[in-house]
N, C-alpha and C positions, 0 to 999 in steps of 0.2 A: 750567355744569359744567366750564368751561375746556377744552373739547375742540377740537383743531385738526383741520380737514378739509383734505386736500390732494387736488385732482383733477388730471387730466391729468398725473400724475406716476408714476414707476416707482421702486419700492424696489430698489436695486441691492445693498444689503448690510444686514446686521443683526448686532448683537452684544449680549451682555449686559453691562451696566454694573456697576461695582464696588458700587454701592448697591442692586443687585437689579433695577433698571430696564433699559431697552434704549436702544440708539442705532441709529437707522435712517439709512442713507445714501440720499438721494433725488435722483433726476434729474428736474428739471422744466424742460422746454423747453431742454435742453442745459446747464442750470446745476445743479451738484452742491451740496447742502447737507445738514447733519445735523439730525436731530430727536431729542430725548430723549423717552421715553415710559415711563410706569409699567407699562403693560400693552400687549400686542400680540396681535391675532387675525390669524392667517394664513388667509385665506379666498380663495384664488386659483384654486381648481379644479385639475383635473389635465390630463393630456395627451390624454385620450380624445376630446375634442371641440374641436379647435383653432379651428374656425370661430366658437366662442363667445367667442374672445379669449384663451383660456388657453393658455399655451405650456409649462406645467410649471415655471415660475419659482418657484412656491411650494415645490416639493421642494427646490430649491437653498437657499432661505431657511431652511427647516426644518433642513437639514443644517448650516448655519452655526451653528445653536443647539445642535448635538450630537445631533439626532434621526437615527435610522437609517431609510433608505428601502429597502424590499424590493421587488424586481421582481414 
């Protein structure tokens, strides 16, 4: 299915491409690179349980795409 899986990586930025896809900025072991994607699912959890590994980064990524976050 031509799916790319990145592990031990952090998405540091996301933007919508002019063709309707997305560009993700990824930090993998201190090296930045970009990945193009047709679709993106943001499934990062919230800030409620930080010991699960979620720091609320998903909120910032959603805001980069124009979503509004309500407290």
